[in-house]
C-alpha positions, 0 to 999 in steps of 0.5 A, a space after each residue: 519741209 517736203 511734201 509726203 508722197 502718200 497719206 499719213 499713216 500709209 506705212 501702217 497699212 501698206 502690208 494689209 491683205 484682203 480676204 473674202 469671207 462667205 456667211 455660213 448661213 446665207 452665203 453673203 460675201 464680206 471683205 475682211 482685212 488681215 488686221 481685223 481677224 481679232 474682231 468678231 464679224 457678222 454678216 451684214 445681210 442676216 447677222 450670222 457670225 463669220 467663220 474665218 476658216 471660210 475666208 479666201 485670200 484676194 490677190 490685189 
């Protein structure tokens, strides 16, 4: 048996992209990953729903 070179499940997540979205109400930033676009996200500061059209790609 060989020792893995990275965490189990790494292959499922290695192509994820990170996006920064701004709350339309209070302008708070929230990081959302590309596999989370189907979920509803709310601002952690004011509770407003995040609009994905306000997201920008974060090159890592």
